[in-house]
TIVO-2410 file (N, C-alpha, C; in nm, 3 decimals):
# residues 55
REC num residu      c1      c2      c3 atome chaine
REC   1      X  -6.323  -0.448   0.491     N      A
REC   1      X  -6.180  -0.508   0.530    CA      A
REC   1      X  -6.085  -0.525   0.402     C      A
REC   2      X  -5.997  -0.450   0.399     N      A
REC   2      X  -5.895  -0.459   0.294    CA      A
REC   2      X  -5.791  -0.544   0.308     C      A
REC   3      X  -5.709  -0.553   0.212     N      A
REC   3      X  -5.559  -0.638   0.235    CA      A
REC   3      X  -5.475  -0.550   0.311     C      A
REC   4      X  -5.364  -0.624   0.376     N      A
REC   4      X  -5.276  -0.544   0.448    CA      A
REC   4      X  -5.165  -0.621   0.503     C      A
REC   5      X  -5.056  -0.575   0.561     N      A
REC   5      X  -4.945  -0.655   0.604    CA      A
REC   5      X  -4.951  -0.673   0.760     C      A
REC   6      X  -4.933  -0.792   0.811     N      A
REC   6      X  -4.933  -0.825   0.949    CA      A
REC   6      X  -4.772  -0.853   0.990     C      A
REC   7      X  -4.719  -0.786   1.098     N      A
REC   7      X  -4.579  -0.811   1.114    CA      A
REC   7      X  -4.573  -0.887   1.252     C      A
REC   8      X  -4.506  -0.977   1.274     N      A
REC   8      X  -4.514  -1.068   1.387    CA      A
REC   8      X  -4.383  -1.051   1.442     C      A
REC   9      X  -4.355  -1.053   1.571     N      A
REC   9      X  -4.237  -1.048   1.632    CA      A
REC   9      X  -4.270  -1.105   1.787     C      A
REC  10      X  -4.145  -1.187   1.810     N      A
REC  10      X  -4.151  -1.251   1.947    CA      A
REC  10      X  -4.061  -1.170   2.044     C      A
REC  11      X  -3.953  -1.078   1.977     N      A
REC  11      X  -3.861  -1.005   2.042    CA      A
REC  11      X  -3.737  -1.072   2.054     C      A
REC  12      X  -3.729  -1.192   1.998     N      A
REC  12      X  -3.599  -1.259   1.990    CA      A
REC  12      X  -3.546  -1.298   1.853     C      A
REC  13      X  -3.663  -1.369   1.760     N      A
REC  13      X  -3.621  -1.408   1.634    CA      A
REC  13      X  -3.641  -1.269   1.534     C      A
REC  14      X  -3.612  -1.321   1.420     N      A
REC  14      X  -3.617  -1.216   1.325    CA      A
REC  14      X  -3.774  -1.211   1.289     C      A
REC  15      X  -3.809  -1.072   1.247     N      A
REC  15      X  -3.955  -1.025   1.250    CA      A
REC  15      X  -4.009  -1.088   1.119     C      A
REC  16      X  -4.118  -1.119   1.128     N      A
REC  16      X  -4.199  -1.206   1.006    CA      A
REC  16      X  -4.308  -1.110   0.953     C      A
REC  17      X  -4.312  -1.085   0.831     N      A
REC  17      X  -4.408  -1.003   0.780    CA      A
REC  17      X  -4.488  -1.067   0.678     C      A
REC  18      X  -4.606  -1.063   0.704     N      A
REC  18      X  -4.695  -1.135   0.626    CA      A
REC  18      X  -4.771  -1.021   0.525     C      A
REC  19      X  -4.747  -1.022   0.402     N      A
REC  19      X  -4.790  -0.917   0.304    CA      A
REC  19      X  -4.921  -0.964   0.229     C      A
REC  20      X  -4.992  -0.863   0.200     N      A
REC  20      X  -5.113  -0.866   0.120    CA      A
REC  20      X  -5.197  -0.970   0.163     C      A
REC  21      X  -5.231  -0.955   0.289     N      A
REC  21      X  -5.320  -1.059   0.369    CA      A
REC  21      X  -5.467  -0.997   0.342     C      A
REC  22      X  -5.556  -1.083   0.292     N      A
REC  22      X  -5.690  -1.028   0.270    CA      A
REC  22      X  -5.763  -1.032   0.393     C      A
REC  23      X  -5.851  -0.954   0.433     N      A
REC  23      X  -5.940  -0.934   0.546    CA      A
REC  23      X  -5.835  -0.913   0.667     C      A
REC  24      X  -5.721  -0.826   0.667     N      A
REC  24      X  -5.637  -0.829   0.747    CA      A
REC  24      X  -5.662  -0.797   0.894     C      A
REC  25      X  -5.770  -0.712   0.888     N      A
REC  25      X  -5.837  -0.674   1.013    CA      A
REC  25      X  -5.891  -0.800   1.110     C      A
REC  26      X  -5.961  -0.881   1.026     N      A
REC  26      X  -6.019  -0.992   1.080    CA      A
REC  26      X  -5.900  -1.096   1.131     C      A
REC  27      X  -5.790  -1.092   1.044     N      A
REC  27      X  -5.673  -1.183   1.076    CA      A
REC  27      X  -5.607  -1.145   1.193     C      A
REC  28      X  -5.577  -0.998   1.201     N      A
REC  28      X  -5.517  -0.962   1.327    CA      A
REC  28      X  -5.605  -0.967   1.445     C      A
REC  29      X  -5.740  -0.959   1.440     N      A
REC  29      X  -5.827  -0.981   1.559    CA      A
REC  29      X  -5.810  -1.138   1.601     C      A
REC  30      X  -5.808  -1.227   1.505     N      A
REC  30      X  -5.807  -1.369   1.543    CA      A
REC  30      X  -5.668  -1.398   1.598     C      A
REC  31      X  -5.560  -1.344   1.552     N      A
REC  31      X  -5.429  -1.371   1.603    CA      A
REC  31      X  -5.431  -1.329   1.740     C      A
REC  32      X  -5.476  -1.200   1.763     N      A
REC  32      X  -5.461  -1.146   1.913    CA      A
REC  32      X  -5.531  -1.220   2.005     C      A
REC  33      X  -5.676  -1.275   1.951     N      A
REC  33      X  -5.747  -1.351   2.037    CA      A
REC  33      X  -5.654  -1.492   2.081     C      A
REC  34      X  -5.598  -1.545   1.974     N      A
REC  34      X  -5.551  -1.685   2.016    CA      A
REC  34      X  -5.420  -1.653   2.095     C      A
REC  35      X  -5.330  -1.541   2.084     N      A
REC  35      X  -5.255  -1.523   2.181    CA      A
REC  35      X  -5.280  -1.483   2.323     C      A
REC  36      X  -5.416  -1.421   2.341     N      A
REC  36      X  -5.481  -1.409   2.462    CA      A
REC  36      X  -5.513  -1.519   2.527     C      A
REC  37      X  -5.570  -1.619   2.463     N      A
REC  37      X  -5.600  -1.749   2.492    CA      A
REC  37      X  -5.498  -1.824   2.544     C      A
REC  38      X  -5.390  -1.846   2.485     N      A
REC  38      X  -5.247  -1.885   2.506    CA      A
REC  38      X  -5.201  -1.845   2.641     C      A
REC  39      X  -5.214  -1.716   2.666     N      A
REC  39      X  -5.155  -1.647   2.783    CA      A
REC  39      X  -5.244  -1.697   2.907     C      A
REC  40      X  -5.365  -1.704   2.880     N      A
REC  40      X  -5.470  -1.734   2.976    CA      A
REC  40      X  -5.450  -1.891   3.017     C      A
REC  41      X  -5.431  -1.971   2.932     N      A
REC  41      X  -5.400  -2.121   2.963    CA      A
REC  41      X  -5.278  -2.138   3.015     C      A
REC  42      X  -5.156  -2.049   2.976     N      A
REC  42      X  -5.050  -2.077   3.042    CA      A
REC  42      X  -5.043  -2.034   3.194     C      A
REC  43      X  -5.108  -1.922   3.215     N      A
REC  43      X  -5.137  -1.879   3.337    CA      A
REC  43      X  -5.205  -1.974   3.442     C      A
REC  44      X  -5.315  -2.028   3.374     N      A
REC  44      X  -5.388  -2.137   3.453    CA      A
REC  44      X  -5.313  -2.273   3.477     C      A
REC  45      X  -5.228  -2.306   3.381     N      A
REC  45      X  -5.140  -2.420   3.396    CA      A
REC  45      X  -5.026  -2.384   3.493     C      A
REC  46      X  -4.983  -2.284   3.475     N      A
REC  46      X  -4.882  -2.228   3.607    CA      A
REC  46      X  -4.928  -2.237   3.738     C      A
REC  47      X  -5.050  -2.181   3.752     N      A
REC  47      X  -5.119  -2.198   3.897    CA      A
REC  47      X  -5.141  -2.341   3.937     C      A
REC  48      X  -5.176  -2.427   3.819     N      A
REC  48      X  -5.210  -2.571   3.874    CA      A
REC  48      X  -5.088  -2.632   3.914     C      A
REC  49      X  -4.982  -2.626   3.841     N      A
REC  49      X  -4.865  -2.676   3.874    CA      A
REC  49      X  -4.797  -2.622   4.029     C      A
REC  50      X  -4.831  -2.482   4.038     N      A
REC  50      X  -4.803  -2.443   4.177    CA      A
REC  50      X  -4.864  -2.518   4.281     C      A
REC  51      X  -4.997  -2.533   4.237     N      A
REC  51      X  -5.093  -2.561   4.342    CA      A
REC  51      X  -5.054  -2.719   4.370     C      A
REC  52      X  -4.996  -2.808   4.294     N      A
REC  52      X  -4.979  -2.928   4.301    CA      A
REC  52      X  -4.848  -2.940   4.406     C      A
REC  53      X  -4.760  -2.838   4.375     N      A
REC  53      X  -4.641  -2.854   4.461    CA      A
REC  53      X  -4.671  -2.806   4.597     C      A
REC  54      X  -4.770  -2.734   4.635     N      A
REC  54      X  -4.785  -2.703   4.767    CA      A
REC  54      X  -4.854  -2.797   4.843     C      A
REC  55      X  -4.910  -2.911   4.784     N      A
REC  55      X  -5.006  -3.014   4.850    CA      A
REC  55      X  -4.915  -3.116   4.919     C      A
***
């Protein structure tokens, strides 16, 4: 695993480039996992809120 650049963008703000990141593949995988977890939790929370409104 060598060093590399990670580019982050939310589609609205200016793109952020993190350069010369050691173990860039590991960092990329970790960030991707965190985004996925955030999406799962947001989806779960949205359903929980929706479920409360129906009762």
